[in-house]
C-alpha atoms as an extended CHARMM CRD file, in Angstrom:
* protein
*
        61  EXT
         1         1  MET       CA             -9.5110000000      -19.3780000000        9.2450000000  PROA      1               0.0000000000
         2         2  GLY       CA            -10.5480000000      -17.4740000000        6.1170000000  PROA      2               0.0000000000
         3         3  GLN       CA             -8.5530000000      -15.1720000000        3.9270000000  PROA      3               0.0000000000
         4         4  PRO       CA             -6.3520000000      -12.3620000000        5.1770000000  PROA      4               0.0000000000
         5         5  SER       CA             -7.7810000000       -8.8590000000        5.0520000000  PROA      5               0.0000000000
         6         6  SER       CA             -7.1150000000       -6.7530000000        1.9780000000  PROA      6               0.0000000000
         7         7  PHE       CA             -6.8370000000       -3.6530000000        4.1810000000  PROA      7               0.0000000000
         8         8  PHE       CA             -3.5480000000       -2.4680000000        5.6480000000  PROA      8               0.0000000000
         9         9  CYS       CA             -3.2020000000        0.1680000000        8.3710000000  PROA      9               0.0000000000
        10        10  MET       CA             -0.3770000000        2.6120000000        7.6840000000  PROA      10              0.0000000000
        11        11  GLY       CA              0.2840000000        4.6240000000       10.8020000000  PROA      11              0.0000000000
        12        12  ARG       CA             -2.5920000000        6.4490000000       12.4560000000  PROA      12              0.0000000000
        13        13  SER       CA             -4.0860000000        8.1110000000        9.4030000000  PROA      13              0.0000000000
        14        14  TRP       CA             -4.1800000000        5.6860000000        6.4970000000  PROA      14              0.0000000000
        15        15  LEU       CA             -6.1530000000        2.5230000000        5.8790000000  PROA      15              0.0000000000
        16        16  VAL       CA             -5.2480000000        1.2130000000        2.4380000000  PROA      16              0.0000000000
        17        17  ASN       CA             -7.1240000000       -1.3700000000        0.3730000000  PROA      17              0.0000000000
        18        18  LEU       CA             -4.3700000000       -3.5190000000       -1.1220000000  PROA      18              0.0000000000
        19        19  ASN       CA             -6.6020000000       -4.5790000000       -4.0140000000  PROA      19              0.0000000000
        20        20  HSD       CA             -6.5210000000       -1.0590000000       -5.4680000000  PROA      20              0.0000000000
        21        21  ILE       CA             -2.7960000000       -0.2870000000       -5.3040000000  PROA      21              0.0000000000
        22        22  SER       CA             -1.1250000000        0.0070000000       -8.6840000000  PROA      22              0.0000000000
        23        23  SER       CA              2.3900000000        0.9050000000       -7.5220000000  PROA      23              0.0000000000
        24        24  VAL       CA              4.5000000000        1.5490000000       -4.4490000000  PROA      24              0.0000000000
        25        25  GLY       CA              7.2050000000        4.0360000000       -5.4230000000  PROA      25              0.0000000000
        26        26  ILE       CA              9.7440000000        4.0130000000       -2.6280000000  PROA      26              0.0000000000
        27        27  LEU       CA             12.2920000000        6.0550000000       -4.5890000000  PROA      27              0.0000000000
        28        28  HSD       CA              9.8460000000        8.9520000000       -5.1020000000  PROA      28              0.0000000000
        29        29  ALA       CA              7.8770000000        8.1770000000       -1.8840000000  PROA      29              0.0000000000
        30        30  THR       CA              4.5180000000        7.8290000000       -3.6870000000  PROA      30              0.0000000000
        31        31  LEU       CA              1.6630000000        5.3810000000       -3.5040000000  PROA      31              0.0000000000
        32        32  SER       CA             -0.4680000000        5.0870000000       -6.6560000000  PROA      32              0.0000000000
        33        33  PHE       CA             -3.8910000000        3.5560000000       -7.0700000000  PROA      33              0.0000000000
        34        34  ASP       CA             -5.6340000000        1.9430000000      -10.0360000000  PROA      34              0.0000000000
        35        35  SER       CA             -8.4920000000        4.4520000000       -9.9930000000  PROA      35              0.0000000000
        36        36  ASP       CA             -8.6530000000        7.6710000000      -11.9980000000  PROA      36              0.0000000000
        37        37  SER       CA            -10.6090000000        9.3610000000       -9.2160000000  PROA      37              0.0000000000
        38        38  VAL       CA             -7.8790000000        8.7750000000       -6.5960000000  PROA      38              0.0000000000
        39        39  LYS       CA             -4.6010000000       10.6050000000       -7.0650000000  PROA      39              0.0000000000
        40        40  SER       CA             -1.2790000000        9.2450000000       -5.9110000000  PROA      40              0.0000000000
        41        41  VAL       CA             -0.2270000000       10.2550000000       -2.4270000000  PROA      41              0.0000000000
        42        42  THR       CA              3.1440000000       11.1030000000       -0.9360000000  PROA      42              0.0000000000
        43        43  MET       CA              4.1300000000        9.1290000000        2.1490000000  PROA      43              0.0000000000
        44        44  SER       CA              7.2400000000        8.4360000000        4.1540000000  PROA      44              0.0000000000
        45        45  ARG       CA              9.6480000000        5.9310000000        2.6650000000  PROA      45              0.0000000000
        46        46  ASN       CA              9.5720000000        3.8860000000        5.8790000000  PROA      46              0.0000000000
        47        47  SER       CA              5.7870000000        3.4950000000        5.6270000000  PROA      47              0.0000000000
        48        48  LEU       CA              6.0530000000        2.4650000000        1.9970000000  PROA      48              0.0000000000
        49        49  LYS       CA              8.7760000000       -0.0690000000        2.7830000000  PROA      49              0.0000000000
        50        50  THR       CA              6.5700000000       -1.5670000000        5.4840000000  PROA      50              0.0000000000
        51        51  LEU       CA              3.6680000000       -1.7700000000        3.0290000000  PROA      51              0.0000000000
        52        52  ARG       CA              5.8700000000       -3.3770000000        0.3790000000  PROA      52              0.0000000000
        53        53  ASP       CA              7.1930000000       -5.9610000000        2.8490000000  PROA      53              0.0000000000
        54        54  HSD       CA              3.6390000000       -6.7810000000        3.9400000000  PROA      54              0.0000000000
        55        55  MET       CA              2.5210000000       -7.2540000000        0.3320000000  PROA      55              0.0000000000
        56        56  VAL       CA              5.5150000000       -9.5130000000       -0.3900000000  PROA      56              0.0000000000
        57        57  GLN       CA              4.7040000000      -11.6200000000        2.6460000000  PROA      57              0.0000000000
        58        58  LEU       CA              0.9740000000      -11.7550000000        1.8750000000  PROA      58              0.0000000000
        59        59  TYR       CA              1.0700000000      -12.3140000000       -1.8840000000  PROA      59              0.0000000000
        60        60  GLY       CA              4.5600000000      -13.6910000000       -2.4130000000  PROA      60              0.0000000000
        61        61  ILE       CA              5.4050000000      -11.0800000000       -5.0450000000  PROA      61              0.0000000000
């Protein structure tokens, strides 16, 4: 049935493209991207843990 989407909905405000994430920093509650034009953002640790768990399940990393 095709490949899973590379987009992940984080709460009501964020739609994140998983292909452009460079790091998920749960300790400092930051999400960093691999683009110079996009700065890292601060998010709740619970949201970042959910994102990390989704990426582990999706990519097996």
